[in-house]
VOVODREN-389782 format. One record per residue: x, y, z of N, C-alpha, C, O in turn. Coordinates in nm, 3 decimals, always signed. Example, Ala and Ser with C-alpha at 12.3 -4.5 7.8 and 13.67 -1.06 7.14 Angstrom:
BEGIN
PT       n_u       n_v       n_w      ca_u      ca_v      ca_w       c_u       c_v       c_w       o_u       o_v       o_w
PT    +1.319    -0.569    +0.780    +1.230    -0.450    +0.780    +1.320    -0.330    +0.780    +1.424    -0.332    +0.846
PT    +1.285    -0.225    +0.708    +1.367    -0.106    +0.714    +1.290    +0.003    +0.787    +1.341    +0.114    +0.804
end
This chain:
BEGIN
PT       n_u       n_v       n_w      ca_u      ca_v      ca_w       c_u       c_v       c_w       o_u       o_v       o_w
PT    +0.504    -1.146    -3.054    +0.440    -1.040    -2.979    +0.305    -1.086    -2.926    +0.273    -1.065    -2.809
PT    +0.227    -1.147    -3.011    +0.095    -1.194    -2.970    +0.109    -1.301    -2.862    +0.028    -1.306    -2.769
PT    +0.209    -1.385    -2.872    +0.231    -1.488    -2.771    +0.265    -1.425    -2.636    +0.221    -1.473    -2.532
PT    +0.344    -1.318    -2.639    +0.380    -1.250    -2.515    +0.256    -1.191    -2.448    +0.241    -1.203    -2.326
PT    +0.169    -1.128    -2.525    +0.046    -1.072    -2.470    -0.044    -1.184    -2.418    -0.104    -1.171    -2.312
PT    -0.053    -1.292    -2.493    -0.136    -1.405    -2.450    -0.082    -1.464    -2.320    -0.159    -1.505    -2.233
PT    +0.051    -1.468    -2.307    +0.111    -1.521    -2.185    +0.080    -1.433    -2.065    +0.047    -1.483    -1.958
PT    +0.090    -1.301    -2.083    +0.065    -1.207    -1.973    -0.082    -1.203    -1.936    -0.116    -1.198    -1.817
PT    -0.171    -1.205    -2.034    -0.313    -1.190    -2.008    -0.388    -1.322    -2.002    -0.509    -1.323    -1.981
PT    -0.318    -1.433    -2.019    -0.384    -1.563    -2.022    -0.433    -1.608    -1.886    -0.404    -1.546    -1.784
PT    -0.508    -1.715    -1.888    -0.561    -1.771    -1.764    -0.446    -1.811    -1.673    -0.351    -1.877    -1.716
PT    -0.456    -1.773    -1.548    -0.353    -1.808    -1.451    -0.230    -1.718    -1.456    -0.132    -1.744    -1.387
PT    -0.234    -1.612    -1.537    -0.120    -1.523    -1.547    -0.098    -1.448    -1.415    +0.016    -1.418    -1.378
PT    -0.207    -1.419    -1.345    -0.198    -1.350    -1.217    -0.269    -1.434    -1.112    -0.381    -1.402    -1.072
PT    -0.205    -1.540    -1.066    -0.273    -1.627    -0.969    -0.293    -1.559    -0.834    -0.378    -1.601    -0.756
PT    -0.215    -1.456    -0.805    -0.224    -1.389    -0.677    -0.236    -1.239    -0.703    -0.136    -1.172    -0.727
PT    -0.357    -1.187    -0.698    -0.380    -1.045    -0.726    -0.322    -0.956    -0.617    -0.304    -0.836    -0.640
PT    -0.294    -1.010    -0.502    -0.236    -0.931    -0.394    -0.102    -0.872    -0.436    -0.070    -0.758    -0.401
PT    -0.025    -0.949    -0.509    +0.106    -0.900    -0.555    +0.092    -0.780    -0.649    +0.180    -0.695    -0.654
PT    -0.018    -0.773    -0.721    -0.043    -0.657    -0.807    -0.097    -0.538    -0.727    -0.063    -0.423    -0.754
PT    -0.181    -0.567    -0.629    -0.252    -0.461    -0.558    -0.169    -0.386    -0.455    -0.198    -0.271    -0.425
PT    -0.066    -0.449    -0.399    +0.003    -0.389    -0.285    +0.087    -0.266    -0.319    +0.111    -0.183    -0.232
PT    +0.130    -0.254    -0.441    +0.221    -0.145    -0.474    +0.152    -0.010    -0.487    +0.212    +0.094    -0.460
PT    +0.026    -0.011    -0.527    -0.046    +0.115    -0.546    -0.065    +0.193    -0.417    -0.033    +0.312    -0.415
PT    -0.115    +0.133    -0.309    -0.132    +0.214    -0.188    +0.000    +0.265    -0.132    +0.006    +0.375    -0.077
PT    +0.105    +0.187    -0.144    +0.235    +0.232    -0.092    +0.277    +0.360    -0.164    +0.316    +0.458    -0.099
PT    +0.270    +0.360    -0.295    +0.312    +0.477    -0.372    +0.216    +0.594    -0.351    +0.260    +0.706    -0.326
PT    +0.087    +0.569    -0.362    -0.010    +0.678    -0.354    -0.012    +0.745    -0.217    -0.020    +0.867    -0.208
PT    -0.006    +0.666    -0.112    -0.015    +0.724    +0.022    +0.113    +0.796    +0.062    +0.108    +0.893    +0.138
PT    +0.226    +0.750    +0.014    +0.351    +0.822    +0.039    +0.351    +0.957    -0.033    +0.389    +1.059    +0.025
PT    +0.308    +0.958    -0.158    +0.303    +1.085    -0.234    +0.199    +1.179    -0.172    +0.219    +1.300    -0.170
PT    +0.089    +1.124    -0.121    -0.012    +1.207    -0.054    +0.049    +1.280    +0.066    +0.023    +1.398    +0.087
PT    +0.129    +1.208    +0.144    +0.194    +1.271    +0.259    +0.292    +1.378    +0.214    +0.301    +1.484    +0.275
PT    +0.365    +1.351    +0.107    +0.459    +1.451    +0.056    +0.385    +1.576    +0.007    +0.431    +1.688    +0.030
PT    +0.271    +1.558    -0.059    +0.192    +1.673    -0.101    +0.136    +1.748    +0.020    +0.126    +1.871    +0.020
PT    +0.101    +1.674    +0.123    +0.053    +1.735    +0.247    +0.162    +1.824    +0.308    +0.135    +1.935    +0.352
PT    +0.284    +1.774    +0.309    +0.396    +1.855    +0.358    +0.418    +1.976    +0.267    +0.452    +2.084    +0.315
PT    +0.400    +1.957    +0.138    +0.411    +2.068    +0.044    +0.309    +2.177    +0.071    +0.336    +2.295    +0.047
PT    +0.191    +2.139    +0.121    +0.089    +2.238    +0.156    +0.137    +2.333    +0.264    +0.099    +2.450    +0.266
PT    +0.221    +2.284    +0.353    +0.274    +2.370    +0.459    +0.380    +2.465    +0.407    +0.394    +2.577    +0.457
PT    +0.454    +2.420    +0.307    +0.563    +2.502    +0.253    +0.514    +2.603    +0.150    +0.561    +2.717    +0.148
PT    +0.421    +2.563    +0.065    +0.370    +2.649    -0.042    +0.221    +2.669    -0.014    +0.137    +2.593    -0.064
PT    +0.190    +2.769    +0.063    +0.054    +2.783    +0.113    -0.041    +2.850    +0.015    -0.161    +2.858    +0.042
PT    +0.009    +2.897    -0.097    -0.078    +2.962    -0.196    -0.125    +2.867    -0.305    -0.195    +2.910    -0.396
PT    -0.089    +2.741    -0.298    -0.124    +2.644    -0.402    -0.233    +2.549    -0.351    -0.202    +2.448    -0.288
PT    -0.356    +2.583    -0.376    -0.469    +2.502    -0.328    -0.471    +2.367    -0.397    -0.519    +2.269    -0.340
PT    -0.420    +2.359    -0.518    -0.420    +2.231    -0.590    -0.339    +2.125    -0.515    -0.368    +2.006    -0.528
PT    -0.238    +2.167    -0.437    -0.164    +2.070    -0.356    -0.256    +2.004    -0.253    -0.251    +1.883    -0.232
PT    -0.339    +2.086    -0.190    -0.432    +2.035    -0.091    -0.532    +1.939    -0.154    -0.556    +1.831    -0.101
PT    -0.590    +1.979    -0.266    -0.690    +1.894    -0.332    -0.627    +1.766    -0.385    -0.688    +1.659    -0.380
PT    -0.505    +1.776    -0.435    -0.435    +1.657    -0.486    -0.403    +1.561    -0.373    -0.418    +1.440    -0.388
PT    -0.359    +1.614    -0.259    -0.329    +1.528    -0.144    -0.455    +1.454    -0.099    -0.451    +1.333    -0.073
PT    -0.565    +1.526    -0.089    -0.690    +1.462    -0.047    -0.732    +1.354    -0.147    -0.774    +1.245    -0.107
PT    -0.721    +1.384    -0.275    -0.757    +1.287    -0.378    -0.669    +1.163    -0.369    -0.719    +1.051    -0.381
PT    -0.539    +1.182    -0.348    -0.450    +1.066    -0.336    -0.477    +0.986    -0.209    -0.463    +0.864    -0.209
PT    -0.515    +1.053    -0.102    -0.554    +0.978    +0.019    -0.676    +0.891    -0.008    -0.680    +0.775    +0.034
PT    -0.775    +0.945    -0.078    -0.896    +0.868    -0.109    -0.863    +0.749    -0.198    -0.903    +0.636    -0.169
PT    -0.790    +0.774    -0.306    -0.755    +0.665    -0.399    -0.661    +0.566    -0.332    -0.677    +0.445    -0.348
PT    -0.564    +0.616    -0.255    -0.470    +0.528    -0.186    -0.536    +0.441    -0.082    -0.499    +0.325    -0.065
PT    -0.634    +0.496    -0.011    -0.705    +0.417    +0.089    -0.793    +0.312    +0.023    -0.805    +0.200    +0.073
PT    -0.854    +0.348    -0.089    -0.932    +0.249    -0.165    -0.839    +0.138    -0.216    -0.875    +0.020    -0.214
PT    -0.720    +0.175    -0.262    -0.622    +0.075    -0.307    -0.575    -0.010    -0.189    -0.551    -0.130    -0.206
PT    -0.561    +0.050    -0.072    -0.523    -0.027    +0.047    -0.632    -0.128    +0.083    -0.602    -0.239    +0.126
PT    -0.758    -0.089    +0.066    -0.868    -0.183    +0.091    -0.862    -0.299    -0.008    -0.884    -0.414    +0.030
PT    -0.832    -0.269    -0.134    -0.818    -0.375    -0.234    -0.701    -0.466    -0.200    -0.711    -0.588    -0.214
PT    -0.590    -0.408    -0.155    -0.474    -0.489    -0.116    -0.508    -0.577    +0.004    -0.466    -0.692    +0.011
PT    -0.583    -0.522    +0.099    -0.621    -0.600    +0.216    -0.711    -0.719    +0.178    -0.689    -0.831    +0.223
PT    -0.810    -0.692    +0.095    -0.903    -0.798    +0.054    -0.830    -0.905    -0.026    -0.848    -1.025    -0.002
PT    -0.747    -0.864    -0.122    -0.673    -0.963    -0.201    -0.572    -1.038    -0.114    -0.544    -1.155    -0.140
PT    -0.519    -0.972    -0.014    -0.428    -1.038    +0.079    -0.499    -1.144    +0.162    -0.444    -1.253    +0.183
PT    -0.620    -1.115    +0.208    -0.697    -1.214    +0.283    -0.728    -1.335    +0.195    -0.721    -1.450    +0.240
PT    -0.762    -1.308    +0.069    -0.790    -1.419    -0.023    -0.664    -1.501    -0.050    -0.670    -1.624    -0.058
PT    -0.550    -1.433    -0.065    -0.424    -1.504    -0.090    -0.384    -1.585    +0.033    -0.328    -1.694    +0.019
PT    -0.411    -1.533    +0.152    -0.374    -1.604    +0.275    -0.452    -1.734    +0.291    -0.403    -1.831    +0.348
PT    -0.575    -1.735    +0.240    -0.654    -1.858    +0.246    -0.591    -1.969    +0.163    -0.603    -2.087    +0.196
PT    -0.522    -1.929    +0.056    -0.459    -2.029    -0.031    -0.320    -2.068    +0.015    -0.261    -2.160    -0.042
PT    -0.267    -2.001    +0.115    -0.131    -2.030    +0.164    -0.140    -2.138    +0.271    -0.152    -2.109    +0.390
PT    -0.133    -2.262    +0.226    -0.142    -2.374    +0.320    -0.007    -2.442    +0.332    +0.078    -2.431    +0.243
PT    +0.012    -2.511    +0.441    +0.134    -2.587    +0.461    +0.256    -2.502    +0.489    +0.368    -2.542    +0.458
PT    +0.235    -2.384    +0.547    +0.348    -2.296    +0.578    +0.416    -2.341    +0.706    +0.350    -2.394    +0.796
PT    +0.547    -2.322    +0.716    +0.614    -2.347    +0.844    +0.557    -2.254    +0.952    +0.498    -2.150    +0.920
PT    +0.575    -2.290    +1.077    +0.518    -2.213    +1.189    +0.567    -2.069    +1.190    +0.488    -1.977    +1.214
PT    +0.697    -2.048    +1.163    +0.748    -1.910    +1.166    +0.689    -1.827    +1.053    +0.663    -1.708    +1.073
PT    +0.668    -1.885    +0.936    +0.606    -1.812    +0.825    +0.459    -1.784    +0.856    +0.408    -1.679    +0.819
PT    +0.392    -1.877    +0.922    +0.253    -1.856    +0.960    +0.238    -1.741    +1.057    +0.142    -1.664    +1.050
PT    +0.333    -1.729    +1.150    +0.330    -1.618    +1.246    +0.352    -1.484    +1.175    +0.286    -1.385    +1.207
PT    +0.443    -1.481    +1.080    +0.468    -1.358    +1.004    +0.346    -1.323    +0.920    +0.311    -1.206    +0.907
PT    +0.281    -1.424    +0.862    +0.160    -1.402    +0.783    +0.049    -1.343    +0.869    -0.021    -1.251    +0.826
PT    +0.034    -1.395    +0.989    -0.067    -1.341    +1.081    -0.035    -1.196    +1.118    -0.124    -1.111    +1.120
PT    +0.093    -1.167    +1.147    +0.136    -1.029    +1.176    +0.107    -0.937    +1.058    +0.055    -0.827    +1.074
PT    +0.141    -0.985    +0.939    +0.121    -0.907    +0.817    -0.027    -0.873    +0.799    -0.062    -0.760    +0.766
PT    -0.113    -0.970    +0.821    -0.257    -0.946    +0.808    -0.309    -0.848    +0.912    -0.388    -0.759    +0.881
PT    -0.265    -0.866    +1.037    -0.308    -0.775    +1.143    -0.261    -0.632    +1.117    -0.336    -0.537    +1.134
PT    -0.135    -0.619    +1.077    -0.082    -0.486    +1.045    -0.154    -0.425    +0.925    -0.177    -0.304    +0.921
PT    -0.190    -0.510    +0.829    -0.264    -0.460    +0.713    -0.398    -0.402    +0.753    -0.439    -0.297    +0.704
PT    -0.468    -0.470    +0.844    -0.597    -0.420    +0.892    -0.579    -0.290    +0.970    -0.655    -0.195    +0.950
PT    -0.480    -0.284    +1.058    -0.454    -0.161    +1.133    -0.418    -0.045    +1.039    -0.462    +0.068    +1.060
PT    -0.340    -0.075    +0.939    -0.301    +0.028    +0.842    -0.422    +0.079    +0.767    -0.437    +0.200    +0.746
PT    -0.509    -0.011    +0.726    -0.631    +0.029    +0.654    -0.719    +0.116    +0.742    -0.772    +0.218    +0.696
PT    -0.736    +0.079    +0.867    -0.815    +0.159    +0.960    -0.751    +0.297    +0.979    -0.820    +0.399    +0.978
PT    -0.620    +0.299    +0.998    -0.549    +0.426    +1.018    -0.566    +0.518    +0.898    -0.593    +0.637    +0.914
PT    -0.551    +0.463    +0.778    -0.565    +0.548    +0.660    -0.710    +0.586    +0.634    -0.737    +0.689    +0.572
PT    -0.805    +0.506    +0.682    -0.945    +0.548    +0.676    -0.967    +0.673    +0.760    -1.036    +0.766    +0.718
PT    -0.907    +0.674    +0.879    -0.916    +0.793    +0.966    -0.844    +0.913    +0.905    -0.895    +1.025    +0.907
PT    -0.724    +0.888    +0.851    -0.648    +0.997    +0.787    -0.728    +1.056    +0.672    -0.736    +1.178    +0.658
PT    -0.785    +0.970    +0.590    -0.863    +1.018    +0.474    -0.983    +1.099    +0.521    -1.016    +1.201    +0.460
PT    -1.047    +1.055    +0.628    -1.158    +1.133    +0.683    -1.112    +1.270    +0.731    -1.179    +1.371    +0.706
PT    -0.999    +1.273    +0.801    -0.945    +1.403    +0.846    -0.909    +1.493    +0.728    -0.936    +1.613    +0.731
PT    -0.849    +1.434    +0.626    -0.811    +1.515    +0.509    -0.934    +1.566    +0.436    -0.932    +1.677    +0.382
PT    -1.041    +1.489    +0.434    -1.164    +1.536    +0.372    -1.220    +1.655    +0.451    -1.269    +1.751    +0.391
PT    -1.212    +1.649    +0.583    -1.256    +1.761    +0.666    -1.170    +1.884    +0.638    -1.222    +1.995    +0.624
PT    -1.038    +1.865    +0.631    -0.947    +1.977    +0.604    -0.980    +2.041    +0.470    -0.987    +2.163    +0.459
PT    -0.999    +1.959    +0.368    -1.031    +2.014    +0.235    -1.166    +2.082    +0.235    -1.184    +2.186    +0.171
PT    -1.262    +2.024    +0.305    -1.395    +2.084    +0.310    -1.392    +2.219    +0.381    -1.453    +2.315    +0.336
PT    -1.321    +2.226    +0.493    -1.314    +2.352    +0.567    -1.240    +2.460    +0.488    -1.268    +2.579    +0.504
PT    -1.146    +2.419    +0.404    -1.068    +2.517    +0.328    -1.115    +2.535    +0.185    -1.041    +2.590    +0.103
PT    -1.236    +2.491    +0.153    -1.282    +2.494    +0.014    -1.301    +2.634    -0.042    -1.292    +2.652    -0.164
PT    -1.326    +2.732    +0.042    -1.349    +2.869    -0.005    -1.222    +2.955    -0.001    -1.219    +3.066    -0.054
PT    -1.117    +2.903    +0.063    -0.996    +2.983    +0.081    -0.904    +2.971    -0.040    -0.890    +2.864    -0.099
PT    -0.842    +3.081    -0.075    -0.744    +3.079    -0.183    -0.605    +3.049    -0.128    -0.511    +3.023    -0.204
PT    -0.592    +3.054    +0.003    -0.464    +3.029    +0.068    -0.483    +2.919    +0.172    -0.579    +2.922    +0.248
PT    -0.393    +2.826    +0.175    -0.403    +2.713    +0.267    -0.371    +2.760    +0.409    -0.266    +2.821    +0.433
PT    -0.461    +2.732    +0.501    -0.440    +2.770    +0.640    -0.390    +2.649    +0.717    -0.430    +2.535    +0.693
PT    -0.301    +2.677    +0.810    -0.250    +2.571    +0.897    -0.332    +2.577    +1.026    -0.321    +2.670    +1.106
PT    -0.416    +2.476    +1.042    -0.502    +2.471    +1.159    -0.488    +2.338    +1.231    -0.405    +2.254    +1.196
PT    -0.571    +2.322    +1.332    -0.566    +2.203    +1.414    -0.589    +2.076    +1.332    -0.513    +1.980    +1.345
PT    -0.693    +2.075    +1.247    -0.724    +1.955    +1.171    -0.614    +1.921    +1.070    -0.584    +1.803    +1.048
PT    -0.554    +2.024    +1.010    -0.445    +1.998    +0.914    -0.325    +1.935    +0.985    -0.268    +1.838    +0.935
PT    -0.288    +1.990    +1.099    -0.174    +1.934    +1.173    -0.207    +1.795    +1.227    -0.120    +1.707    +1.228
PT    -0.331    +1.775    +1.272    -0.372    +1.644    +1.319    -0.369    +1.541    +1.205    -0.324    +1.428    +1.223
PT    -0.417    +1.581    +1.088    -0.416    +1.491    +0.971    -0.273    +1.459    +0.929    -0.243    +1.346    +0.891
PT    -0.185    +1.557    +0.936    -0.045    +1.535    +0.899    +0.023    +1.440    +0.997    +0.096    +1.350    +0.956
PT    -0.001    +1.459    +1.125    +0.055    +1.369    +1.226    -0.002    +1.228    +1.212    +0.071    +1.130    +1.222
PT    -0.132    +1.220    +1.188    -0.196    +1.089    +1.169    -0.143    +1.019    +1.044    -0.124    +0.898    +1.044
PT    -0.119    +1.095    +0.938    -0.067    +1.037    +0.815    +0.075    +0.986    +0.834    +0.110    +0.879    +0.784
PT    +0.157    +1.060    +0.906    +0.294    +1.014    +0.933    +0.293    +0.887    +1.019    +0.373    +0.796    +0.997
PT    +0.201    +0.882    +1.115    +0.189    +0.762    +1.198    +0.139    +0.643    +1.117    +0.188    +0.531    +1.133
PT    +0.042    +0.668    +1.030    -0.010    +0.561    +0.945    +0.097    +0.512    +0.849    +0.100    +0.394    +0.814
PT    +0.186    +0.602    +0.805    +0.295    +0.561    +0.716    +0.390    +0.465    +0.787    +0.444    +0.373    +0.725
PT    +0.410    +0.485    +0.917    +0.493    +0.391    +0.994    +0.426    +0.253    +0.994    +0.493    +0.152    +0.975
PT    +0.295    +0.250    +1.016    +0.222    +0.122    +1.010    +0.233    +0.059    +0.871    +0.251    -0.062    +0.858
PT    +0.221    +0.142    +0.769    +0.232    +0.092    +0.631    +0.369    +0.030    +0.606    +0.378    -0.077    +0.545
PT    +0.474    +0.095    +0.652    +0.609    +0.042    +0.631    +0.631    -0.088    +0.709    +0.701    -0.178    +0.662
PT    +0.573    -0.098    +0.829    +0.582    -0.224    +0.904    +0.509    -0.336    +0.829    +0.556    -0.450    +0.825
PT    +0.394    -0.303    +0.772    +0.318    -0.401    +0.695    +0.397    -0.445    +0.572    +0.403    -0.564    +0.541
PT    +0.458    -0.349    +0.504    +0.541    -0.379    +0.387    +0.659    -0.468    +0.427    +0.694    -0.561    +0.355
PT    +0.720    -0.438    +0.540    +0.834    -0.517    +0.586    +0.794    -0.662    +0.611    +0.866    -0.754    +0.572
PT    +0.678    -0.683    +0.674    +0.633    -0.821    +0.698    +0.600    -0.892    +0.567    +0.627    -1.011    +0.552
PT    +0.542    -0.819    +0.473    +0.512    -0.878    +0.343    +0.639    -0.916    +0.268    +0.646    -1.022    +0.206
PT    +0.739    -0.828    +0.274    +0.867    -0.859    +0.209    +0.934    -0.978    +0.275    +0.997    -1.059    +0.208
PT    +0.921    -0.988    +0.407    +0.978    -1.103    +0.477    +0.911    -1.233    +0.431    +0.978    -1.335    +0.412
PT    +0.780    -1.228    +0.413    +0.709    -1.347    +0.364    +0.759    -1.390    +0.227    +0.780    -1.509    +0.202
PT    +0.778    -1.294    +0.140    +0.817    -1.326    +0.003    +0.964    -1.365    -0.006    +0.998    -1.468    -0.064
PT    +1.052    -1.283    +0.052    +1.195    -1.301    +0.028    +1.265    -1.394    +0.126    +1.370    -1.450    +0.094
PT    +1.209    -1.413    +0.245    +1.271    -1.504    +0.340    +1.200    -1.638    +0.348    +1.262    -1.742    +0.372
PT    +1.068    -1.636    +0.328    +0.992    -1.760    +0.340    +0.942    -1.813    +0.206    +0.889    -1.924    +0.199
PT    +0.959    -1.736    +0.099    +0.920    -1.782    -0.034    +0.771    -1.791    -0.059    +0.729    -1.858    -0.153
PT    +0.690    -1.725    +0.024    +0.545    -1.728    +0.008    +0.508    -1.651    -0.119    +0.552    -1.538    -0.139
PT    +0.427    -1.712    -0.202    +0.381    -1.647    -0.325    +0.477    -1.659    -0.441    +0.450    -1.607    -0.549
PT    +0.589    -1.727    -0.421    +0.684    -1.745    -0.530    +0.665    -1.881    -0.592    +0.623    -1.977    -0.526
PT    +0.696    -1.889    -0.720    +0.691    -2.019    -0.786    +0.818    -2.094    -0.754    +0.913    -2.037    -0.700
PT    +0.820    -2.219    -0.785    +0.937    -2.303    -0.756    +1.061    -2.249    -0.828    +1.172    -2.259    -0.777
PT    +1.041    -2.192    -0.945    +1.155    -2.142    -1.024    +1.219    -2.021    -0.960    +1.340    -2.004    -0.969
PT    +1.140    -1.935    -0.894    +1.192    -1.809    -0.843    +1.233    -1.813    -0.698    +1.281    -1.711    -0.647
PT    +1.218    -1.921    -0.630    +1.251    -1.927    -0.488    +1.402    -1.914    -0.469    +1.480    -1.965    -0.550
PT    +1.444    -1.844    -0.360    +1.587    -1.826    -0.335    +1.662    -1.958    -0.315    +1.779    -1.967    -0.350
PT    +1.595    -2.059    -0.260    +1.664    -2.187    -0.236    +1.668    -2.275    -0.362    +1.721    -2.386    -0.359
PT    +1.613    -2.225    -0.472    +1.613    -2.298    -0.598    +1.665    -2.204    -0.707    +1.585    -2.155    -0.787
PT    +1.795    -2.177    -0.713    +1.847    -2.081    -0.811    +1.825    -2.136    -0.953    +1.817    -2.257    -0.974
PT    +1.816    -2.043    -1.050    +1.797    -2.088    -1.187    +1.918    -2.168    -1.234    +2.030    -2.142    -1.191
PT    +1.896    -2.266    -1.321    +2.008    -2.346    -1.368    +2.105    -2.261    -1.448    +2.065    -2.173    -1.525
PT    +2.235    -2.288    -1.428    +2.335    -2.213    -1.504    +2.339    -2.267    -1.646    +2.325    -2.387    -1.671
PT    +2.360    -2.174    -1.736    +2.363    -2.215    -1.877    +2.499    -2.275    -1.912    +2.603    -2.222    -1.873
PT    +2.496    -2.382    -1.983    +2.618    -2.447    -2.031    +2.653    -2.395    -2.168    +2.563    -2.380    -2.251
PT    +2.781    -2.365    -2.195    +2.816    -2.314    -2.330    +2.808    -2.419    -2.436    +2.834    -2.390    -2.553
end
């Protein structure tokens, strides 16, 4: 047991923090949008509005962490084939656009929550609909970014060790 913990927490256990950071914004920002949609359906639950805003703030901060760790990981990705380099550049550009988009969405959601802070019932207004549309658009950018990242990992083997690469299957066990 102690060896397992030492292996997970030891030096070099997480050589690429980007792989750890990317999953949080995807989950948090998707759930934030779902809570936002829930605000339209259940208009008497103010906690849905506050929870959505909180998840947008935390998810955008996590997206910033994913972007920064991704830039650091990209600096270490040397000797890539030209097609993988192009996908890496696309992934980085989409990551920046996604971060900017969610920064705007989070700002809009903060305005919506601030304007509705005294109301016991959620009102559907211009800013709420604009924030919802912006969040859905930002989610499309997020999914495109995720797709490029998955392409880097699963088609080009970026960030994988020699043991886990698709072109190097694990050795079959002999009986």
